C-alpha positions in Angstrom: 94.4 126.7 145.6 97.1 125.4 143.3 96.7 122.5 141.0 99.1 120.9 138.7 98.4 120.7 135.1 97.8 117.5 133.3 100.4 116.8 130.7 100.2 114.2 128.0 102.9 113.6 125.1 103.7 110.6 123.2 101.1 108.4 124.6 102.2 108.9 128.1 100.1 110.7 130.9 101.7 112.5 133.9 99.4 112.2 136.9 98.1 115.6 138.1 99.8 116.9 141.4 97.6 119.0 143.7 98.5 121.4 146.5 95.5 120.3 148.4 93.9 116.8 148.7 90.3 116.3 147.3 88.7 116.7 150.7 90.7 119.9 151.5 89.6 121.2 148.2 85.8 120.5 148.9 86.3 122.4 152.1 87.5 125.4 150.6 85.2 125.5 147.8 82.3 125.3 150.2 83.7 128.1 152.3 84.0 130.3 149.2 80.5 129.6 148.1 79.0 130.7 151.7 77.1 134.0 151.8 78.6 137.1 153.3 76.8 136.3 156.6 79.8 134.2 157.8 83.3 135.5 158.0 86.5 134.5 159.8 87.4 138.2 160.7 85.1 140.4 162.7 81.4 140.9 162.5 79.6 139.5 159.5 78.7 142.3 157.1 75.2 141.2 156.6 74.7 141.4 160.4 76.2 144.8 160.5 73.8 146.0 157.9 71.0 144.5 159.8 72.2 146.2 163.0 72.5 149.6 161.1 69.0 149.3 159.6 67.3 148.3 162.8 69.1 151.2 164.8 67.9 153.6 161.9 64.2 152.2 162.0 64.1 152.2 165.8 65.3 155.8 165.9 62.8 156.9 163.3 60.0 155.3 165.4 60.9 157.5 168.5 58.7 160.4 169.1 61.5 162.5 170.2 63.1 165.3 168.1 66.0 163.3 166.7 66.2 164.4 163.3 70.0 164.7 163.5 70.3 161.3 164.7 68.1 159.8 162.1 70.3 161.5 159.5 73.5 160.1 161.1 72.0 156.7 161.3 70.7 156.9 157.7 74.0 157.9 156.4 75.6 155.1 158.5 73.2 152.7 157.0 73.6 154.0 153.4 77.4 153.8 153.8 77.0 150.2 155.3 74.7 149.3 152.4 77.4 150.6 150.0 80.0 148.6 151.6 77.9 145.5 151.4 76.9 146.2 147.8 80.5 146.4 146.5 81.1 142.7 147.0 77.9 141.9 145.4 78.8 144.1 142.5 82.2 142.4 142.3 80.4 139.0 142.6 78.0 140.0 139.9 81.0 141.1 137.6 82.7 137.8 138.2 79.4 136.0 137.3 78.9 138.0 134.3 82.6 137.5 133.3 82.1 133.7 134.0 78.9 133.8 131.8 80.9 135.5 128.9 83.9 133.1 129.5 81.5 130.1 129.2 79.8 131.6 126.1 83.3 132.1 124.6 84.4 128.5 125.8 81.3 127.3 124.1 82.0 129.1 120.9 85.7 127.9 121.0 84.5 124.4 121.8 82.1 124.7 118.7 85.1 126.0 116.6 87.5 123.2 117.8 84.7 120.4 117.0 84.4 122.1 113.6 88.1 122.1 113.1 88.3 118.6 114.4 85.9 117.5 111.9 87.6 119.4 109.1 90.7 117.9 110.2 89.3 114.4 109.9 88.1 115.3 106.5 91.4 116.6 105.7 93.2 113.3 107.0 90.8 111.3 104.8 91.6 113.4 101.8 95.2 113.2 102.5 95.0 109.4 102.7 93.5 109.4 99.3 96.0 111.6 98.0 98.7 109.4 99.5 97.2 106.2 98.0 97.1 108.1 94.6 100.7 109.3 95.1 101.7 105.6 95.9 100.1 104.3 92.6 101.4 107.3 90.6 105.0 106.6 92.1 104.6 102.8 91.1 103.6 103.9 87.5 106.6 106.2 87.4 109.0 103.5 88.7 107.6 101.1 86.2 108.0 103.6 83.4 111.5 104.2 84.5 112.3 100.5 84.4 110.9 100.2 81.0 112.9 103.3 80.0 116.1 101.8 81.2 115.4 98.5 79.6 114.5 100.4 76.2 117.9 102.2 76.8 119.9 99.0 76.8 118.4 98.2 73.3 120.1 99.5 70.0 118.8 102.6 68.4 115.5 102.7 66.4 117.4 103.5 63.3 119.7 100.5 63.7 116.8 98.3 64.5 115.0 99.5 61.3 118.0 98.9 59.2 118.3 95.4 60.7 114.7 94.8 60.0 115.0 96.1 56.4 118.0 93.8 55.9 116.0 90.9 57.1 113.2 91.6 55.0 115.3 91.8 52.0 117.0 88.5 52.9 113.5 86.9 53.5 112.3 88.4 50.1 115.5 86.9 48.5 115.0 83.6 50.1 111.4 83.5 49.1 112.4 84.3 45.4 115.2 81.4 45.6 112.6 79.2 47.3 110.3 79.8 44.2 112.9 79.2 41.7 114.0 76.0 43.4 110.3 74.9 43.6 109.9 75.7 39.8 113.2 73.8 39.1 112.2 71.0 41.2 108.8 70.7 39.5 110.7 70.9 36.1 113.0 68.1 37.2 110.2 66.0 38.4 108.6 66.5 35.0 111.9 65.5 33.3 112.3 62.5 35.3 109.0 61.3 34.8 109.5 61.8 31.1 112.8 59.9 31.3 111.2 57.1 33.3 108.5 57.1 30.5 111.2 57.0 27.7 113.2 54.3 29.6 110.1 52.3 30.0 109.3 52.6 26.3 112.8 51.9 25.2 112.8 48.9 27.5 109.7 47.7 25.8 111.3 48.3 22.4 114.3 46.4 23.4 112.3 43.7 24.7 110.3 43.7 21.4 113.5 43.7 19.3 114.9 40.8 21.3 111.7 38.7 20.8 111.8 39.4 17.2 115.6 38.8 16.9 115.1 35.4 18.7 112.1 34.8 16.4 114.1 35.4 13.5 117.1 33.3 14.7 114.7 30.5 15.4 113.1 30.9 11.8 116.6 31.0 10.3 117.8 28.0 12.1 114.7 26.1 11.1 115.3 27.0 7.4 119.0 26.1 7.7 117.8 22.7 9.2 115.3 22.2 6.5 117.7 23.0 3.8 120.4 20.6 5.4 117.8 17.9 5.3 116.8 18.7 1.8 120.5 18.4 0.6 120.8 15.1 2.5 117.7 13.8 0.6 119.2 14.8 -2.9 122.5 12.9 -2.2 120.9 9.8 -1.3 118.7 9.8 -4.6 121.8 10.5 -6.5 123.7 7.7 -5.1 120.7 5.3 -5.9 120.7 6.4 -9.4 
């Protein structure tokens, strides 16, 4: 009985091809499992053995002096028994081989199952390693991008020199700012003093102007009084 193998690859399954149909396989298997009492060629072995044994027993039961015939029949029976035993031994050997093959198959199946479980564990570990590798690669890419960005910037020594110069300039500006603040404060004080002096001067001028006006008024009155006195004396002299 010839059977085609089931071949699968890339998700495709090729249908099995059989030399015989399922019904023919059942008939062939049934014939193979039949006992040795049936055969397609000649007399069945078990019947032949039965006849040999029956002939031997019937010859022994005779009262005649048939020792030689009994010996011949016994030899024939033993020979037939040996002939019949050979297929049985073969069948037993086949059965033992099948049992051993089954045990080996079970062991192989157990090994395969263990290998499958181990492979599944390895796959899970590889998945975790793959995720970790992706994260590590992402970090490396980010670091490389930062490194390239840093490479486009001026050297550290130059940046430090620029920073030092800026710090000196800031210190100088702070010094100038302090000096300017002090000068501005001094100018404020001077301007306040100037305003106070101007105010005092204006008050003095106003006071002097008032005094001058008062003096002029007094002088005018005195002059007027003197003129009146002079006019009075002339009139008296005229009368005299």
